[in-house]
N, C-alpha and C positions, 0 to 999 in steps of 0.2 A: 519691665514694669513701665507703663506710660507715665507721663508727667502728672496727669490727673490722679493716677493711682498712688504715686509717690507723695503728692500733696495730701491725699486722703490719709495715707498711713502716718505721715508726719503729724497730721492733725490728731489722729487717734492716740499716738504716742504722747503728744503734749497733753491731751485730755487726761490720760492716765497719770502723767508725770507731775503736772503743775500743782495738784493739791499736796503731794508729798514734798515737792520742791519748796513750797511756801512753808510747809510744816517743818522740814529740816532747816530751812533758812531761819525761821524764828527760833528753833531750838538751839541751833549753833550761834544765832545772834546773842541769845542770852548767855551762852558760855563765853562769848567774846566780851560781852558787857561785864561778866563776872570779872574778867581779867582787867578790864579797863577800870573798874571801880577799885579792885585790889591794887592796881598800880598806883592809885592815889594814896595808898597807905605807905608806900616806899618800896624800894628795891628788895628788901628782905622778905616781906610778905609775898611779893610777886614771885621771887625765886622759890620760896617754900611751896606756893601753889603749883609752879611749874614742875617741881620734882614729883608731884603726885600724878601728873598726866600720864606717864607710862603705865601706871597701875590702874588708873581709871580706864585707860584704853583696854587693859587686860579684862576688866569686868565687862566692858562693852562688847569686846571680842567674843567672849564666851556666850553672852546673851544673844548676840547676833548670829552666832554659829548655830545655836539651838533653834533660833527662830527661822533661820534659813532652812533647816532640815524639816521642821514641822510645816512651814509654808509650802515647801516643795511637795511633801507628801499629801497635804490637804488639797492643794491645787491640782495635783495629779488625780487624786480621788474624784474631785468634782468633775474634771474633764472626762473621767471614765464613767460618770453617772453614779458613783458610790457615795451618796450623801450621808448615809448613817455612819459610814466609816470616817467621813470627814468630821462628823460631830464627835466621835470618840477620840479622834486625834486632837481635837480642840481641847477636850478635857485634860488630856495628857500634857500638853504644852503649858497649861496653867499650873498644874500640880507638880509635875516633875521639874519644870523650869524654875518654879519658885524655890523648891527644895535645893536644887543644885546652886542657885545664886545665893542663897542664904548660907550654905556651906562655904562658898568662896569668900563671901564677905567676912565671915569669922576667921578664916584662914589668913587673909590679908590684914586683918587687925592684929592677929597674933605675931605676925612676922614683920611688922611695920619697921621696927628699929633696924634690924639687919638689911632689910630691903632698901630703905632710904640711905643707910650708910654705904651700901654697895653702889648706889647711883651717884654718890659723891656729896650728899648733904652733910654739912657739918653738925656737930653736937647742938649748937645753938639753933640751926634751922630745924633740926628734928624736934626740938621742944616747941618750936612754932607750929610745925605740922601736926603734932599729936592730937590736939583737941579738934582741929579742923578735920582730920582724917576719920575720926570716930563718927562724926555727924555725916561726912561725905559718904561713908560705906552704907549707912542707913539709907541715904538718899539714892544711892546706886541700886540697892535692892528694890526699893519702891519704884524707881524708874524702870527696872527690868520688868517688873510685873505689869506696868502700864504698857511697855513695849510688846510683851507677849500678847496682850489684848489687842493692841494695834495690829499685830501680825495676823490675827484671825480675820479682821476686817479685810486686810489686804489680800488674804488668800481667797476670800470670797468675792474679790473684784471691787471692793469699796475702798478707794483711796482718799475720799473727801473726809470721812470721819477722823481717821488718824492724823491727816494733815491739819484739820481744824483743832484737834486736841493739842497737837504740838504747838500751834500758835497760841492757844489759851494758856498752856503752861509757861510759855515764854513770857507772856504779858504779866502773869502773876509773879514770875521771878524778877522781871524788870522792875516792877513796882516794889517788891520786897527788898531787893538788893541794897539800895541806898539806905533804906529805913533800918535794916538790921546790921549793915556794915558800919554806918557812921552814927546811927542812933537818931531818933526823932521823938520829941516830947518825952512821954514816960517810957519809951522803948530805949534801953541802954545800947550803947555802941558795942557790937560784938567783934568788930575787926574782921579778920580773915574768916573766922568761924561763922560769921553771919552770912557769908556767901553760901555755905553748906546748908545752913538752916533755911535759906531762901529756896534753894533747890529741893530740899526735903518737902517743904510746904507745897511747892508747885507740882511736883511729881505725885504727892498724895491726892491733890485735887484731880489731876489727870486720871489716876487709877480709880478713883471713886466714880467718876463720871463714866469711865469705860465699863466698869462692872455693871452699872445701871443699864448702860446701853445694850449690853450683851444679853440681858434678860428678855425672854420671850422671842429671840430670833431663831431658835432651833438649831443653833450652831454647836451646841454642847450636848452630847449624847452620853449619859452615864451607864446605860445598859451595856453589858459585855466589854467593859473597859479592860478588865483583866486579860480577857482573851485577846483584845487588841494589842495589849502590851506584848504578849507572846508573839503575835503575828508580825507586829511592826518593829520589834526590837532590832531585827537584822537590817531591814531597809533604813531605819532611823539611824543605826550606827554607821551604816555604809555612807550616809550622807553627812551626818553630824560630826563624825570623827574627823574626816578631812576638812569639813567646813570650820570646825573649831580650831584646828591646827592652823588653817589659813587665816583665821581671825586672830589668833594668838601671835602669829609671826610679826604683824605690825607693832604691837606693844613691845615685843621682845626687841625688834629693830629700833624702836623709839628709845627704850632703855639704853641700848648700846650707843645710839646717837647722842643721847643726853649725856652719858658718861663721857663721850668724846668732847662735846661742847663744854662740859664742866671744866675741862683743862684750860679753857680760854677765859674763865672767870665768871663770877655771878652775873654780871651784866650781860654776858653772852647767853647764859642759861635763860635769863629773863626774856631776852629778845627771841630766843629760840622757841620758848613756850608760847609767846604771842604769835609767832609765825605759824606754829601748829594750829592754833585757833584760827588764824586768818586763813590758812590753807583749807581747813574744813568748811569755812564760811564761803570761800571762793569757788569750791567745787560742789556747791549745793545742787546744781542741776544734775551732776553725775550721781550724787548721793540719792536724789529724788528717783532717778532712773533705776539705780540698783535695788530700790525698795519697791517701785511700781511695776517693773517689767518681769521680774522672775515669776510671779503668779500667772501672768499671761503666757510666758514661755512654758511654764509647767503644765497649763492646760493644753497648749499645743502638743507638748510631749505626750500627755495622756491620750490625745486624740490622733497621734501620728502625723501631725501637720508640719513637716520639716521645711517645706517651701516658705511657709509663713514665718517660721523661725528665721530663716535666712533674710527675708525682706525686713523684718522688724529690726534685727541686729545691724544690718547694713545702714538702715536710715538712722538708727539711734547713734551709731558711731560717727556718722557725719555730723549730726547735730552737736555732739559733744566736742568734736575737734574744732568746728568753726566758733562755737560759743566760747570755749575755754582759751583758745588762742587769742581771740579779740580782747576778752576780759583780762587775760594775762599781760598783753601789751599795754593796755590802759593802766593797770596797777603798777607795771614797771615805770612807766613815765611819771606817775604820781607818787612814787615810793617816798620821797622826802616829806611832802606835806602830810601824807597818810601816817607815816611813822610819828611825826610831830603831833598829830591829832590823838594818836593812841597812847603815847607815853611822854612824860615830861623829863625824865632823867636823860641827860645828854649822851652818856655812854650807851645806854640801852637803845635810845633813839638812832644813834649812828649804826649800830649793829643791825638793828631792825631794818633800816633803809637798805642796806646791802642785801639782806636776805630777800626783800620784797622785789628788788630789781632783777634778780636771777631766777627765783623759783617759780612764780605764777605762770610765766610763759610756757613752762614745761608741763602744766597740768592738763593740756589737751590729751596728750598721749598717756599720761597717768590715768586720766579718765577712761580712755579705751581699755586699758589694762583692768581697771576695776569693774568695768561693764562685762568684760569677757569672764572674769572670775565669778561674778554674780550669776551670769547666764549659765555658766558651766554647772554650777550646783543645781540649777533648775532643770537642766537637760540631761542629767544622769551622768555627768562627768565630774564627780567630786574630787577624784584623785588628780585629775588634770588641773582643776581649779587650785588645789593645794600646791601642785608643782609650779604652776605659774606664779603663785604668790611667793613661794620660796625663791624662785629665780629673780623675781623683781626686787626683793629686798636683799638677799644674800649674794646674788651674782651681779646685780646691777647697782642698786642704790647704795648700800653700805660700802662696798669696795671703792666706788668712785667718790663717795663722800669722804671716806678716810684718806684716800690719795690726794684729794683736793685740799683737805685741811693740812695734810703734811707738806704740800707744796706751797700753799698760799693763805694759811690761816683761815679766818672766817670767810673772806671772799672766795678762796679756793674751795671751802667746804660747800658754799652755796652753788658754785659752778658745777662741782662734782655731783651734788644732789640732783641738779637740774638734768645733767646728762644721764644719770641713772634713770630718772623718770621717763625720758625720751626713749632710751633703749628698751626699757621694760614694756612700754606700750606697743612698740613695733614687734617685739618677740611675742607678746600675748596674742595679737591679732593673727600673726601667721600660724600660731598654734591652734587658734580657734578654727581657721579656714581648713586646716588639715583634718581636725576632728569632724567638722561638718561634712567634708568630702567623704568620710568613712561611713556616713549614714545613707549614702546614695546607692 
């Protein structure tokens, strides 16, 4: 590929990615803002919120797994010229996805006490979590429905609308957070629970606007939906099953990691929760690519354009490595002032400084691993994607994190996690190259 072709491809990738990058940035930004505002309430509310992150990631994992499967099937149908089938699949993602996410929300509400006790939350913290968790689960369901709507736009090659809606919901949450958490005028201070109400209001607005935007586009086809269920059940399960398992493994690993960190005290848990939010914020380019590129790759798969797949992936991987390595080094240098900006408590600030110094520089190869997993689902390799996710978390990340914590406490834990991310990225890229060679 010539330099001009490389530049042109990089520009196309960026054009597809930047709307989703800005959208994810704003969405994750309001999650980080949630934690910053909650941190002003004290260490106990922040620790309570941090204990909910693994289960929140669980709900997100299932909704993303379903979205991956449907987006892959829709983009492949479009690539093969099957527009009516793409419309029927659009109806299925909204109805079936909503039912599954509602059942999950009810289950997580019913098992909250034993779940949070298993994570290490004390009786007092579980009392703090309970009212917040009820509203947060409602917000998660509404957010999932909005996400399924965004997935339809992405599958049809439109990344600007979902990116814009993510920014809108972020701004609404940003405005409502301080009002509902601390109170303003006639609005009472709701404390930690106010953060969940702000999220619910923001996601509700996003879902309403998305529903109105879908009207009249012809992307939803109700005729022969039952026949489509029968025909697509097998292909859907072949993608969604491994994709869901892949998406469920990170929250499971997060629960195990949180339980390990809990042995180091509530201040360590609070710092770990903030680091998790900061991690998502700092890999926003990767997250944007994992949302924007799979529909493109799926259309290539439907049309048999494997050389284009190879060029797109190579260019995207280079972009990820260079960007994340540079950003990671900047964050490592600014770790102390950044931690001081995010939290006031001295112990939490010291822990957060250590975590920021070691983890962000490893996000370059972590991003490559995430890109390979996302692409594998779009390219008809769901089992490979699941295998890579498993090896990343349970053969690289958690063992090295645990070993580091045993040898060096929180500092050792941070170093072990960074080494795990690096090893996982190298392993994932080698696996992708072997799979791609098999298509020739």
